[in-house]
Every structure is written in structure tokens, then in C-alpha cells.
Steps between C-alpha positions, in 0.01 A plus 500: 500500500418557129289181482321591824424853372370355172259274690388786719416707195296209373304496825661203670479523879799375704446378851870508589841621376615139454674408173325163522165678459635677197612171344154354564341791316746449215395133480132576513522768231708283261356449156617134493247227576732237639586554866870422460518744209329767715763450772790515254346815341483661841858411596632642173363843597680535835861575577715425797545205730194308616404169642149348449331180611208428270275214599 
């Protein structure tokens, strides 16, 4: 919830309440240039159990 609130304060519009959408926003806002580094950066910021398929 804290990450979602931070994005809302920055003006990010969410289309759903899905955690997957939140992860996509984390990836797209990452400061890293390499895509794998962006994904790893996003995953470091979330807590809990999750399963992702990234193609």
C-alpha cells in the first residue's frame, strides 16, 4: 500500500488494484537502464509471496 500511495502522490494513474500493475509501474520507474536490472530493482521493493511469468 505504501508504494501504491507513493505513486498516486506522484500522479500515477492505476487502472486496477492488481499487484501486477504495481510491479509494472515499479519496473517502468526504475532508474536502471538494463531490463533485467529494472525487474530485479522492482522485486527488491515488494514484500510477500508472489509468482510472475515474464516473457
